[in-house]
C-alpha positions as CSV (number, residue, x, y, z in Angstrom):
1,M,11.1,-6.1,-2.8
2,E,9.8,-5.8,0.6
3,C,6.7,-3.7,1.5
4,R,6.9,-1.2,4.3
5,L,3.2,-0.7,4.7
6,N,3.3,-2.3,8.1
7,E,5.5,0.6,9.3
8,I,3.0,3.2,7.9
9,L,-0.4,1.8,8.6
10,R,-2.4,2.8,11.6
11,P,-5.7,1.3,12.8
12,G,-8.4,1.9,10.3
13,D,-6.1,2.9,7.5
14,I,-6.8,-0.1,5.4
15,T,-10.5,0.7,5.2
16,R,-9.9,4.4,4.5
17,L,-7.3,3.5,1.9
18,A,-9.6,1.1,0.2
19,D,-12.5,3.6,0.2
20,K,-10.2,6.4,-1.2
21,T,-8.4,4.4,-3.8
22,G,-10.9,1.8,-4.9
23,I,-8.5,-1.0,-4.1
24,H,-10.1,-3.9,-2.3
25,R,-9.1,-4.4,1.4
26,N,-8.0,-7.9,0.8
27,T,-5.7,-6.8,-2.0
28,I,-4.2,-4.2,0.3
29,R,-3.6,-6.8,3.0
30,R,-1.9,-9.0,0.4
31,Y,0.4,-6.1,-0.4
32,K,1.0,-5.4,3.3
33,D,1.8,-9.1,4.0
34,N,4.2,-9.3,1.0
35,E,2.0,-11.9,-0.7
36,R,1.7,-9.8,-3.8
37,L,3.4,-6.9,-5.5
38,P,0.9,-4.1,-6.5
39,K,0.1,-3.1,-10.0
40,I,1.9,0.2,-10.8
41,D,-1.3,2.2,-10.6
42,H,-2.1,0.7,-7.2
43,A,1.3,1.5,-5.9
44,Y,1.0,5.1,-6.9
45,K,-2.5,5.4,-5.4
46,I,-1.3,4.0,-2.1
47,A,1.8,6.1,-2.0
48,D,-0.2,9.2,-2.8
49,F,-2.7,8.4,0.0
50,F,0.2,8.4,2.5
51,G,2.0,11.4,1.0
52,K,5.0,9.2,0.1
53,T,6.8,7.9,-3.0
54,V,6.4,4.4,-4.3
55,Y,10.1,3.9,-3.4
56,D,9.4,4.9,0.3
57,I,6.9,2.0,0.5
58,W,8.5,-0.5,-1.8
59,P,12.2,0.3,-1.7
60,P,14.5,-1.4,-4.3
61,K,17.0,-3.8,-3.0
């Protein structure tokens, strides 16, 4: 499963996302760089922040 956060993120989004969701910036970077898959609650928080669905950000193959 490949993450599409790189296509969505703009400068400063990681900090705003971390502040709004409570997910650590380093964790978000790991998701963005495809080093980790998010826990389901993190995936929903991130998708909600961008007004997208989880499948928009982490599409099934």
